[in-house]
C-alpha positions in Angstrom: 0.0 0.3 0.3 1.6 3.4 -1.1 -0.7 5.5 0.8 1.3 5.6 4.2 4.6 6.6 2.3 2.9 9.2 0.6 1.9 10.7 3.7 5.4 11.0 5.1 6.7 11.8 1.7 4.2 15.0 1.6 5.5 16.2 5.2 9.2 15.8 4.2 8.2 18.0 1.2 7.1 20.7 3.5 10.0 20.7 5.2 12.1 21.0 2.5 10.0 23.6 0.6 10.1 25.8 3.9 13.8 25.9 3.8 14.0 25.1 7.5 17.2 23.5 8.9 18.0 22.1 12.3 18.5 25.3 14.1 17.6 26.6 17.4 15.3 29.4 18.3 16.6 32.7 19.3 14.9 35.5 21.2 15.8 39.2 21.8 18.0 39.5 24.7 21.0 41.7 26.5 24.3 39.9 27.7 26.2 41.7 30.7 29.9 40.9 30.2 32.3 40.7 33.3 34.0 44.0 32.0 30.8 46.0 32.2 30.0 45.9 28.5 26.4 45.0 27.6 25.8 43.1 24.3 22.3 43.7 23.0 21.3 41.0 20.3 19.8 37.3 20.2 20.2 34.5 22.9 19.2 30.9 22.2 16.4 29.5 23.8 17.2 26.1 24.9 16.0 23.3 27.4 16.7 24.3 31.2 20.0 22.3 31.3 21.4 23.7 28.3 20.7 27.0 29.5 22.2 26.8 32.8 25.5 25.8 31.1 26.2 28.2 28.2 24.9 31.2 26.7 24.6 31.0 22.7 24.7 34.7 21.5 24.4 36.3 18.1 24.3 40.2 17.4 21.6 39.8 14.3 19.2 37.3 13.3 21.7 36.1 10.3 25.2 36.8 12.6 27.6 34.3 13.5 26.9 32.7 16.9 29.2 33.1 20.1 29.0 30.8 22.8 29.6 32.4 26.5 30.2 30.5 29.5 29.3 31.1 33.2 33.0 32.4 33.4 32.9 34.5 30.8 29.8 36.6 31.5 27.7 38.2 34.6 24.3 37.7 33.4 21.8 37.4 30.5 18.4 38.6 30.2 15.5 37.8 27.5 12.9 40.6 26.5 10.2 38.8 28.0 12.0 39.4 31.5 13.7 35.5 32.2 16.9 36.7 33.8 20.0 34.2 34.0 23.2 35.2 36.5 26.4 33.5 36.9 26.9 31.9 40.5 29.1 29.4 42.2 27.1 26.4 42.8 28.5 23.5 45.1 28.7 20.1 43.3 28.1 16.4 44.7 32.2 16.5 45.2 32.0 19.8 47.3 33.8 21.4 44.7 32.3 24.6 43.5 31.4 25.3 39.8 29.9 28.2 37.9 26.5 28.0 36.5 23.8 30.1 35.2 20.8 29.9 37.2 17.5 31.9 36.8 17.3 34.6 39.1 13.2 34.7 39.8 13.3 37.3 42.5 15.5 39.7 43.9 14.7 41.4 47.1 15.4 41.0 50.8 15.1 37.1 50.1 15.9 36.5 46.8 15.1 33.3 44.8 17.1 31.4 42.2 16.2 28.4 40.3 18.6 25.9 38.9 17.9 22.8 36.7 20.2 19.6 35.8 18.8 16.3 36.2 16.0 17.6 38.7 14.8 20.9 39.7 16.7 23.0 42.6 15.6 26.1 44.1 17.7 28.3 46.3 17.3 31.3 48.8 19.7 34.1 49.2 19.0 36.3 52.1 22.8 37.1 52.8 24.6 38.3 49.9 26.4 35.5 48.6 24.9 32.9 50.7 22.7 30.5 48.7 20.4 27.7 50.8 19.0 25.1 48.9 15.4 24.4 49.6 15.2 20.5 49.7 11.9 18.8 49.4 11.6 15.7 51.7 8.1 15.8 52.6 7.0 11.8 53.9 3.6 10.3 54.6 3.1 8.1 57.0 0.1 5.8 57.4 -0.9 4.2 60.9 -4.1 2.2 60.9 -7.0 4.3 59.2 -4.9 7.9 59.5 -2.3 9.4 57.4 0.4 12.0 58.4 2.4 14.0 56.7 5.7 15.4 57.9 6.7 18.8 56.1 9.8 19.2 54.2 13.0 20.3 55.5 12.5 23.5 53.2 9.6 24.8 55.0 11.6 24.6 58.4 14.4 26.6 56.7 11.8 29.0 55.4 10.4 29.8 58.7 13.7 30.2 60.3 15.0 32.7 57.6 11.7 34.5 57.7 10.9 34.6 61.3 10.7 38.3 61.4 7.7 38.1 59.2 4.9 36.0 61.2 2.5 37.0 58.3 4.3 34.6 56.1 4.3 31.5 58.6 1.0 30.4 57.2 2.1 30.9 53.4 5.0 28.9 54.0 3.1 26.0 55.7 1.1 25.7 52.3 3.8 26.2 50.1 5.0 24.0 47.3 8.3 24.5 45.3 7.4 26.0 42.0 8.2 29.2 40.4 5.2 30.9 41.0 4.5 29.8 44.7 8.1 30.9 45.6 7.8 34.2 43.8 4.7 35.1 45.6 6.2 34.1 48.8 9.5 36.3 48.4 7.1 39.1 47.2 4.9 39.1 50.3 7.7 38.8 52.6 9.4 41.6 51.4 6.5 43.6 51.5 5.9 42.8 55.3 9.3 43.4 56.1 10.8 46.3 53.8 10.6 49.7 55.3 11.5 52.0 52.2 9.8 52.5 49.1 11.8 50.1 47.1 10.4 46.9 48.0 10.8 44.5 44.9 13.7 45.4 42.7 13.5 42.3 40.0 10.6 39.9 39.6 10.8 37.3 36.7 8.0 36.6 34.6 7.0 33.2 34.9 5.3 32.1 31.6 1.8 30.9 31.9 0.5 27.6 30.3 -1.6 27.9 27.2 -4.4 26.0 26.1 -5.2 26.1 22.2 -8.2 24.6 20.4 -9.3 24.4 16.8 -10.8 22.3 14.0 -9.3 19.6 12.3 -9.9 17.5 9.3 -8.1 14.2 8.4 -7.7 11.5 5.5 -7.0 8.2 6.5 -6.1 4.9 5.2 -7.2 2.0 7.5 -6.4 -2.0 7.5 -8.4 -4.3 9.7 -7.7 -7.7 11.0 -10.5 -10.0 12.2 -9.0 -12.5 14.6 -6.2 -14.9 12.8 -9.0 -15.3 10.0 -9.3 -12.4 7.8 -7.5 -9.2 6.9 -8.7 -6.3 4.9 -6.4 -4.4 2.2 -6.2 -0.4 3.2 -9.2 1.5 2.6 -9.8 5.3 3.1 -11.6 7.0 5.8 -12.2 10.4 7.1 -12.1 12.3 10.4 -13.3 15.6 11.5 -13.3 17.3 14.9 -11.4 19.5 17.3 -7.6 19.5 18.2 -6.6 20.7 21.7 -3.3 21.4 22.7 -1.5 22.4 26.2 1.8 24.8 25.8 4.3 26.2 28.2 3.6 24.2 31.2 7.0 23.2 32.0 9.3 25.8 33.3 12.5 24.0 32.3 11.4 23.1 28.8 9.3 25.0 26.5 9.4 22.5 23.6 7.0 20.1 25.5 3.5 20.0 24.8 0.3 17.6 25.3 -1.8 17.3 22.4 -5.4 15.7 22.5 -8.6 15.8 20.6 -12.0 14.5 20.1 -12.9 13.5 16.5 -15.6 11.7 14.4 -14.3 9.0 12.2 -16.0 7.7 9.0 -15.2 4.6 7.3 -17.5 3.7 4.5 -15.3 2.4 1.7 -15.8 -1.3 1.0 -13.2 -3.5 2.9 -11.6 -6.3 0.6 -11.2 -9.3 3.0 -8.8 -12.0 2.3 -8.1 -15.1 4.4 -4.9 -15.6 6.6 -5.6 -18.8 8.2 -5.7 -22.4 7.0 -9.2 -23.1 8.9 -12.5 -22.1 7.0 -14.2 -18.9 8.2 -17.5 -17.2 7.1 -19.6 -14.1 7.5 -22.9 -13.2 6.2 -23.3 -10.2 4.2 -26.8 -9.0 3.2 -28.3 -12.2 3.6 -25.5 -14.1 1.7 -22.8 -16.4 3.4 -19.2 -16.1 2.2 -17.0 -19.0 2.8 -13.3 -18.2 3.1 -10.2 -21.0 3.4 -6.5 -20.1 3.6 -6.1 -23.3 1.4 -7.7 -21.5 -1.1 -6.6 -17.9 -1.4 -8.1 -17.3 -4.5 -11.5 -18.4 -3.2 -14.4 -16.2 -2.5 -13.8 -12.5 -1.9 -16.3 -9.9 -0.5 -16.2 -6.2 -0.3 -18.4 -5.5 2.4 -19.1 -1.9 3.5 -18.9 -2.0 7.2 -20.1 1.7 7.4 -17.9 2.6 10.6 -18.5 5.5 12.6 -16.2 6.1 15.7 -15.5 8.5 18.2 -11.6 8.7 18.4 -9.8 10.4 21.4 -5.9 10.3 21.4 -3.7 11.8 23.9 0.1 12.6 23.2 3.2 14.0 24.6 4.8 16.1 21.6 8.3 17.6 21.0 9.4 20.5 19.2 12.6 18.8 17.8 13.3 21.8 15.2 12.0 24.9 16.2 12.7 28.4 14.5 10.9 31.9 15.0 7.7 30.6 13.5 7.9 27.2 12.7 8.1 24.2 14.6 8.8 20.4 13.4 7.0 18.2 16.1 7.1 14.1 17.0 4.5 12.8 19.3 4.2 9.6 20.9 1.0 8.6 23.3 -2.2 6.6 23.2 -5.6 6.5 21.3 -8.9 5.0 21.7 -11.8 4.3 19.5 -15.6 4.1 20.2 -17.9 2.5 17.8 -20.9 4.7 17.3 -22.4 2.9 14.3 -21.6 -0.2 12.1 -23.5 -1.8 9.3 -26.4 -4.2 10.5 -26.2 -6.2 7.4 -22.7 -7.5 8.3 -22.7 -10.7 10.4 -19.6 -12.2 11.9 -21.0 -15.3 13.6 -18.0 -16.0 15.5 -17.7 -12.6 17.2 -21.3 -12.6 17.7 -21.1 -15.4 19.6 -18.7 -14.4 22.3 -19.3 -10.3 21.9 -23.0 -10.2 20.6 -21.4 -7.9 18.0 -19.7 -8.3 14.5 -17.5 -5.6 15.3 -15.8 -4.7 18.9 -17.0 -1.7 20.3 -14.0 -0.1 22.0 -10.3 -0.3 20.9 -7.5 1.3 22.4 -3.7 1.1 21.4 -0.5 3.6 20.5 -0.3 6.7 18.1 3.1 8.1 16.7 3.0 11.4 14.6 5.2 13.7 12.7 4.2 17.0 11.7 4.8 20.9 11.3 3.2 23.7 13.1 3.4 27.7 12.2 2.4 30.8 13.1 2.4 32.1 9.4 -1.0 33.8 10.0 -0.6 35.9 13.1 -0.7 34.1 16.5 -3.0 31.2 15.2 -1.1 28.2 14.8 -1.5 26.1 11.5 -0.7 22.2 11.8 0.1 19.5 9.2 0.4 16.3 11.0 1.2 12.7 9.8 0.6 9.8 12.0 0.2 6.2 12.5 -2.1 4.3 15.1 -2.1 0.8 16.0 -5.2 -0.5 18.1 -6.4 -3.6 19.7 -9.7 -4.7 21.3 -8.9 -5.3 24.9 -9.7 -8.3 27.0 -8.7 -10.4 24.1 -5.7 -12.4 25.2 -5.9 -14.6 22.1 -5.1 -13.9 18.6 -8.4 -15.5 17.3 -10.6 -13.4 19.7 -9.0 -9.9 18.6 -9.9 -7.3 16.1 -7.1 -4.8 15.5 -6.6 -2.0 13.0 -3.7 0.2 11.7 -4.2 3.5 10.4 -2.3 6.3 8.7 -3.6 9.6 8.5 -2.7 13.3 7.4 -4.3 15.6 9.2 -4.8 19.5 8.7 -5.6 21.6 11.8 -5.9 25.1 13.3 -5.3 26.3 16.7 -6.4 29.4 17.9 
């Protein structure tokens, strides 16, 4: 079947025509050098770990890149307010090393964020002394009751902020996150500051964004009925809504959650051929059709199953190539299908005996996708996505009791 290869070839052609190379996204920023100079230009937006180790700078969009380490620069700041400063951090061996840390709040109690393999938060109340906030909350179970021991970070904050009784309850409710710590630092600063300059700097934490929009897809679907029959690929169509959540991780803006709800229509005839040596038969429009693997050239049937499904996929996607207005996205996840309608003139007596239906009502499986998303028309996002799905009917441990399907799709979507 050439259709699946056509789908991926079409996406690859789009890649080529848009002249996109494997480059990173750059954003306007300032770089503050150790000698007091300030460089104005663009800094690469990378995942959290890379940003903490280097600053990739270029003076113009088309200029050459220069790489600055934490030993070369004092700080750099994006135009949206994200601010990174070079600080000495203790390593696991006790040796200090310089890294870029995200400066969340500068005040009487300053807050910093660092990411390597896990997230780290630091508070600085005395100049140059960084105290890490370590989360070790534990839950104990005794009979029918549960007890929670507060994390050590709450005790540290109570000691550090004991001159502000007003913040005590806020510390007890605190979670280690950008938003919570920024709020606590602001409240503490305002409660103990006796001058008019209460917050010198506050980083802007990007809010998660929810996108929704219409989608249409053309698909090629292959069915397998137990170990007895399989069909050629036939065309199907989908229409529904795309949903996407972006900017929900602070240490990486490349991950996104994608879902949707679609109605899928497959009214094309399915050409069934036998795959097992045993005899097998179905009844379609009152006529009995016999199949046998011994005689592959025997009876053929082209029934219209008239399948209408409700499909709900869920994917974790990643922008593996990202430029200013274009992203190339790879996704992986699971998908489900719920049968809404099938042709009452099609009878598979084997499955009707076990499940009271010729076509199983529910299928679940995996989905892989590859696509391109572009902000080529303002802030709205146009999406072109090629995907492969493999679905099984659950609670069918043996192959002869299963109905599975493979599906290749090319989807055109629009996100608002």
